[in-house]
N, C-alpha and C positions, 0 to 999 in steps of 0.2 A: 293289560297295561297299554299305554300309548305306543304308537309307532316310535321306536328309538330315534328315527330321523328328526322327529319333532323336538326331541330333547337335546339334539346335537346341532343340527343345521338351522333350526328355527326356534331356538330357546327363548329369546326375548319375546317373540310373538306369542308363543305358547304360554309363557308365564303371564303375559298381559291378558290373554283370553281366559285363563283359569281364574285370575284375580277378579276380572270384571263379571264373570258368570257364576263361578262357584264360591267366590270369596276365599280361594285357596292360594296360599303363599308358597310358591315353588322356590326351593332353595337354589337360586340361580348361581350364586357364588360357588357352592359345593359342586354343582354339575359342571360349571366352567373349569374348575380346578381339576376335576376327575377327567374331563375330556382333554384338557391340555396335556396332562400326564399320559393319558392313554395314547394320544397321537405320537408323543415323543417316544414312548416305550414301543409302540408298534413300528415306528421307523427304525429304531435301534435294533429291534428283534429281526427285522428284515435284513439289516446290514450284517448282523452277526450270522444269520443263516447263509447269506451269500458268501461271507468270509469263510465259513466252515466248508462250504461246498467247493469254493475255488482252491482253498489251501489243501483240502483232501485230494483234489485232482492233481495239484502240484506235487504232493507227497508221492503219489503213485508214479508220476513221470520221473521225479528225482530218483526214486528207488530203481526205476528201470535203467537209469543212467549210472547207477552205483554211487550216487552222491549222498552226502550226510544230510539226513532229514530231521535231525534232532531239533533244530530251531523252528522248523515248520510245525513239527508235532507239538512243541511247547506252545506255539501260537494257537494252534487248533484247540488244545486243551484249555487254554485261557479263555478262548472265545466260547467254548462249550460251557464252561462254568458261568460266564456272564449271561450266556443265552438261557441257561436254566433259571438263573435268578430273575432275568427279565420276564420269562414266561410265567413264573410264579407270581411276580408282582402284577403282571398284566391280568391274570386271573383274579387276583384280589381286587384290582381296579374295576373289573367287570362286575364282581359281586357288590362292590360299593354302589355302582351305577344302578344295578338291579334293585338293591335295597331301597333306594330313593324312588325309582320308577314304580315299584309295587305299591307305593303309598300315594301315587298321583291319581286323582280321579279322571274319569272320562270327560271328553270335551262335549258339551251340549250341542245338539244340532241348531242350525240357524232359526228353525221354527219354534224352538223352546223359549218361552217368555223369561225375561229377567226377573229376579226376585230372590229373596233370602229364605222365605218360609212359606207355609201353606196359604197364607193370606194373599199371596201373589199368584196362586194357581188360577187357571182360566177355565170357566165352565164352557164346555163344548156343546152339550145338549142335555135335555131332560126327557125321560120317557116314563109315561104313566102318571097318574094323578093320585096323590095320597088319599087314602080312604078317610071318610068322615064317620066318626063313631057317635052313636046315640047313647053311650054309657061311658063311665070313667075308664080310661085306658090304663091297662097294667103294663109294666115293663116285663121283660122275659124272666127276670128273677122272680117276681111275684107270681107269674104264670107257672114257672117251673116248680115252685114250692107245692103246688097242687099234687097230692098223692106222692110226694117225695120224688117227683120226676128229676129234679135238679137238686143235688145235695152237695153243697160246698163243704159242710162240716165233715162229711164222710171223706171227701177228697183231702181235706186238711189232715184228718187222722191218718190216712194212708201215706200221704206224701208231703204235705205242707200247704202253704197258701198258694193260690192260683192253680189248684188242681180240683177237678170236679167229677163227681160220679153222676151219670145219667141212668135212669131206670125206666122200665116199662115202655109206654107208648112214645115217650120222648126219645129214648134210645132207639126205638124202631124207626122213628121219623128221621133221626140223624143218619142211620144206616141207609135209609131209602134215598136221602139226598145225595150221598156219595155215589151210590150205584146209578142213580139217574144221571148225574154229571158225567160219569165215565161212559155210560152207554151213549149219551148225546155226542161226546167228543170222538168216540171211536167209530160209531156207526154212521154219523152224519157229517162229521168234520174231518174224518180221515186220519186221526191220530193213531199211533201204534201204542197199545197199552203195554206198560212195563211194570215189573215187580222188582224194586231196587233195594239195595242195602240201606238201612237206617243209620248204620255206623260207618263212617268213612275216614280215610286218612287225611293227614295235613295237606298233602298235595292236592287232593280234591277240593278242600276248603280254599286253598290259595288260588286254584284254577278259576273259581267263580267269584273270588274277591272277598270272601268272608274273613280270610286271614291275609294280612296280619291285623287289619283295622278293627274287626268286630269280635275279637277273641273273648272279650268279657261278656258278650251276649250268647256265647255257646256253652252247651253242656258237653263235657268230655268224660272219658273213662280210660283208665290205664290198667292193663293187665300185664304183669311183668314189666318189660321195658317198652311195650307197645301202647301208644296213645292213639285213641280214636275219638272222633267227634260225632255226637248225635246230630243228624241233619236238621237245620232250621227250616228247610224247604226241600222238596224233591228236585228242585232246580239243580242242586249240587250234584246229586247222583246222576240225573238224566243228562245234564250238560257235559259232565266229565266222561261220559261214555265215548266222546270223540277226542279226549285228551291224548296227545301224542299220536294222533292218527292222520294219515293222508288219504282223504276221501276222493273217490272218483266222481266226476260230474254227474253220472247217472244215479248216484246215491242221494242227490239233493233235489228238492229240500227234504229234510227229515222232520217229521212231526211226531213228537213223543208225549205221552201222558202217563201219570201215575197217581194213585190215591194212597197217601201215606200219612202216618202221624208225623208231626213236626214238633221240634223242641227248641224253645227260646228262653234264655235266662231273663230277658227283659231288664237288663241291668240299668238301662237309662230311662225307664218309664216313671220312676219316682212316684209311685202311688196312683197312677192313672188307671181308671177302669178296674178297680179292685173287686167290684161286684160282678158276678156272672161270667159269661163266656167270651166277652169281647177281647180280653187280653190274658190268655192262659199260658202257662209254661209248656203245656202239651195240648196240641189241637190237631185237627185233620184238615187236609187240603187236597184238592185235585189240581195238580200242576200241569201246565202246558209248556212245552219247550219246542222251539224250532231252530234247526241248523240250516242256514240258507246261504245261497250265493249272494255276494255283496250287493249286486244290482237289484236283487229281489227282496231285500230285507225290509224296506219300507212297506211294500205291499203285504209281506208276511205279517208285519206288525199290525196293520189295519185289520187283516183277517183274524188274527188272534184276539184283538179287542172285540170284534163282532162275535167270536165264538163264546167269550165270557159273557157278553151281553145277552146272548141267546139263552143262557141258563136263567138269568133274571127275568127275561121276557116270558119264557115258558112257565115260570113259577108265578107270573103276574105280580112281580114286585117293582114298585116305582124306584127309579134310580137316575143318577146323572153321571155323565162322563166328564172328567176333569183332565186337562192338560197341565202337568206339573211344571212349575217354574224350575229353573236351574238349581236353586238352593234347596229344593225339597226332594230332588231325585236322589236315588242311591248312587254311590260313587261309580258303580260299574255301568250305569245307564247313560245313553246318549239322548234318549227321549222316552218319556213314560206317560201313560194314561192311567189314571185311577178310576175305578167304578165305585160309586158311593150309593149304597142302598138306603131307602127311607126307613127309619125306625120310629114308629109312633111313640114308643115308650120314652124315647129321648127327644122327640120332636125335632129330629135332625137327620141329615144324611151322614152315614158313616162308611168308611172304606171297607169294601168287601173283596176287591181285586185290584192288583197293580200289575200292569202289563208293560214290559220294558224291552226296548231295542238296545242291545249292548254293542252293536256294531262289531268291530274286530277286537274290542278291548279284552274280553275274556279269552277269545281264541288265541291272542298273542301270549297270554299267561299260560294257556294250556298247550301251546304248540299244536292247535287244531287247524288243519289245513285241507284245502281241496286242490285238485289239479285243474287249473283253468284250461279248457280245451283251446281257447283262442291263442294262448301263449305257450301251452305245454308245461308251464311252471307252477310250482306249489305257491298258493296264496292263502292268507288267513280267511276262514269262513266268517260269517256273521252269526251271532247267537242271540236268541230272543227267549224271554220267559214270562210267565204270568200265571196268576191263580185263575182256575176255571171252574169253581171259585172256592174260597175258604168255606169249608163245610159247617163249622161251628157258627160262623157269622151268618151264613145262609139260614141255619136253624133259628137263630135269634130273629132274623127278619121274617121268616114264616110264622113263628110264634106270635110276634107282635102285630103283624099285618093281618093275620087270619084268626085272631082271637075273637071269641064270642063273649056275650055278656055273662054267661055262667062260668067263664074261665076255661071252657073247652077250646080246642084249636081245630079249625077246619083244615082238612088235608087238601092242598092244591091238587087240581085234576091231574097234573103231570106226574104226581107222586103216587096216586092211588093204585096204579098197577103194581107198584113195589110193596104195597101194604095190603094185598089181597082185596082191593076194592074198598078199603075202609074210608069212610067219608070224614071222620073226625076222631081225635083222641080226646077222651073225656075222663 
């Protein structure tokens, strides 16, 4: 969530910023009403606390003098009743404030372009030249039908639409991609590999911003009275490792990675990418997370983008880097780069990684802090996350970019050590 001081002392300015960049209408009237009542209650609560303390002291002195203290005791009792009611109401007011604050998106950085949708994103660079084919290009679905490598019908029989079974050489290639990415990030980029839960509680989902806004996009399970959510990304598990923690300066920066299945209901996709592996309910991703000092988060963001780019460059896949406009970023992000890989079967670039700097937005939700050695005081950390990269989409890109005229798929050199030196799947 945003720094509460922005929603109290700079409300009009913050509302105008959110409206102009995000198109988000902040409920100014509700927040003003809540803040007015909070200030009144806070002042009255302090008065009552002082009254209780002074009268209690007076009772002790009066008793020592043998005086009647019944009137004083009645006054203290009345003050105690009002104080309790004020504290209960003050807590309710804080909950109302938090309920609004949890739905407010992050403020975009000044370098983020204005715009409402992806048409206003800015291309930063392109790397690699799309291959020219001397035969009719197949998309990954047509290539996957060879030998039953990619079987949507089997996936539908087992689970329903947007689930797929992979077999044989394609399943091997998919596994190799995930292992290659993990090795690259751990051995060369310095990330700590983690194995994390795929089922998490509501606090974890709230911490990274999936709740309350995106509940319809989440799969959940309930056993008895316990409800848990299947992670839409390992960002949730990895970032929440620092929830409710006070980190020492020596622990930062933290670089974490995990290869996990991810689960998304895709409630708002409305029929897009119904064929193949582009938009599945279950897919795999190698996630990158950084927990950084605030003054270092911009450098950490650039480094994370370069780490995801290294995956595509080692695989020899053409791609471009896009700086997202304010309207196309996730609510938690203050700045996001997307990497889009070239897919010959679609004759288009498609997103394969999204790398975001969330500033202190998630940290405030999670109460994730570090002790600043310059001040000795706890302060929110900065959190960053990104795909390094989506394994299924990387598989699609390899299939389409490395396809041969006979329908076989050449194995990129970087993956051959993971496949026993195999040069192609045929």
